[in-house]
C-alpha positions, 0 to 999 in steps of 0.5 A: 513533467510526468502524467499523474495516474490514479494509484491505490495507496495503502498506509501502515501503522508502523514501519515494521508493518509496512516491511512485513506487508512488503515481504508478504506481497512480494512472496505472494506475487501481489501487484505494487511496491513500497513508496514513501507516503505521499504528502497528501496523506498523514500516516503512522509511518513513512512507507506505503504500498502503491498498486493499481486501483483495480487491485484494491479488493485483492490486496485488502483481502490478502492482507486481512487473511494473513493478519497483516495490519494496515491503516488506510487505503485510498486512490490518489492521483500520483 
């Protein structure tokens, strides 16, 4: 069994918002990747962005500055 590690999970209000954020993050070289939303979280769509916890401020700032919608950000053991 693989060891669980803390990860920042950012959820989105819709699949379109998640896909837009994914494109933006990849273009900007921001850390993370799209994953299915962990079952511990209830979200507006089934996709989330997973990144290292230390990237939280950078990701929230970049998404906000770009005007991209996100619902929640929390650190989980995944």
